[in-house]
C-alpha positions as CSV (number, residue, x, y, z in Angstrom):
1,C,-2.8,19.7,16.2
2,T,0.8,19.3,15.1
3,H,3.3,16.4,14.9
4,D,7.1,16.2,15.2
5,L,7.8,13.8,12.3
6,A,9.5,16.7,10.5
7,A,13.1,17.7,10.6
8,F,12.5,21.4,10.7
9,T,9.0,22.6,11.3
10,P,6.1,20.6,12.9
11,G,3.5,19.5,10.5
12,A,-0.3,19.6,10.7
13,V,-2.5,16.7,11.9
14,I,-6.1,16.7,10.6
15,G,-8.7,14.1,11.6
16,A,-12.0,13.6,9.8
17,P,-14.5,10.9,8.9
18,G,-13.2,8.8,6.0
19,T,-14.4,6.4,3.3
20,V,-13.4,2.8,2.9
21,N,-16.7,1.4,1.5
22,T,-19.2,4.2,2.1
23,A,-18.9,7.8,3.2
24,G,-18.3,8.2,6.9
25,D,-17.7,4.5,7.6
26,S,-14.2,5.1,8.9
27,W,-11.6,7.4,10.4
28,S,-9.1,9.4,8.4
29,I,-5.9,11.1,9.6
30,E,-3.8,13.4,7.4
31,L,-0.3,14.4,8.3
32,D,1.5,17.0,6.2
33,G,5.1,18.1,6.3
34,V,6.4,14.6,7.2
35,S,10.2,14.2,6.9
36,S,11.8,11.9,4.3
37,F,13.5,10.2,7.3
38,A,10.1,9.0,8.6
39,C,9.0,7.9,5.2
40,P,8.3,5.0,4.3
41,D,8.7,3.5,7.7
42,L,5.7,5.4,9.0
43,A,3.5,3.9,6.3
44,A,4.8,0.4,7.0
45,T,4.0,0.8,10.7
46,M,0.5,2.2,10.1
47,A,-0.2,-0.5,7.5
48,K,-1.1,-2.7,10.5
49,S,-3.9,-0.4,11.5
50,A,-5.1,1.4,8.4
51,S,-7.2,0.1,5.5
52,I,-6.0,2.8,3.0
53,I,-2.7,4.7,3.0
54,T,-1.7,7.4,0.5
55,I,1.6,9.2,0.4
56,N,1.6,12.4,-1.7
57,G,-1.5,11.2,-3.5
58,T,-0.1,7.7,-4.3
59,T,-2.1,4.8,-2.8
60,V,0.3,2.3,-1.2
61,L,-2.4,0.3,0.7
62,S,-6.0,-0.3,-0.3
63,P,-8.4,-3.2,0.0
64,T,-8.9,-3.1,-3.8
65,T,-5.2,-2.7,-4.8
66,N,-2.5,-5.5,-4.7
67,N,-5.0,-7.8,-2.8
68,G,-4.9,-5.4,0.2
69,I,-1.2,-5.9,0.7
70,F,1.0,-3.0,1.7
71,E,3.3,-2.0,-1.2
72,A,6.6,-1.1,0.3
73,G,8.2,-0.3,-3.0
74,A,5.4,2.1,-4.0
75,A,5.7,3.8,-0.5
76,N,9.4,4.3,-1.0
77,S,8.9,5.7,-4.5
78,A,6.1,8.0,-3.3
79,C,8.3,9.6,-0.6
80,T,10.0,12.9,-1.4
81,L,13.0,14.7,0.1
82,L,12.9,16.8,3.3
83,D,9.7,17.8,5.1
84,T,7.5,17.6,2.0
85,N,5.5,14.4,2.4
86,T,1.7,14.2,3.0
87,F,0.2,11.0,4.4
88,V,-3.5,10.1,4.6
89,F,-4.4,7.1,6.7
90,T,-7.9,5.7,6.6
91,G,-9.2,2.8,8.7
92,L,-12.3,1.1,9.9
């Protein structure tokens, strides 16, 4: 699958079992090639549904980090220019 959250070329969407507490206890969706224009707003929107969010390898939401509160500043800092952002959303 692909998404249109990119300015130039559609990015990939990959779904798989995820891990919140134990392997396979959740869903995981990876989006690559996400535009800087969609970042960090996409993370803020998905924070309502996901248990764990990483942007370019930086965790911005986790049950064990920051008392499970979405870190908007960390999300903004993790975002890079153009269509270079990779998100991983994991939820129960």
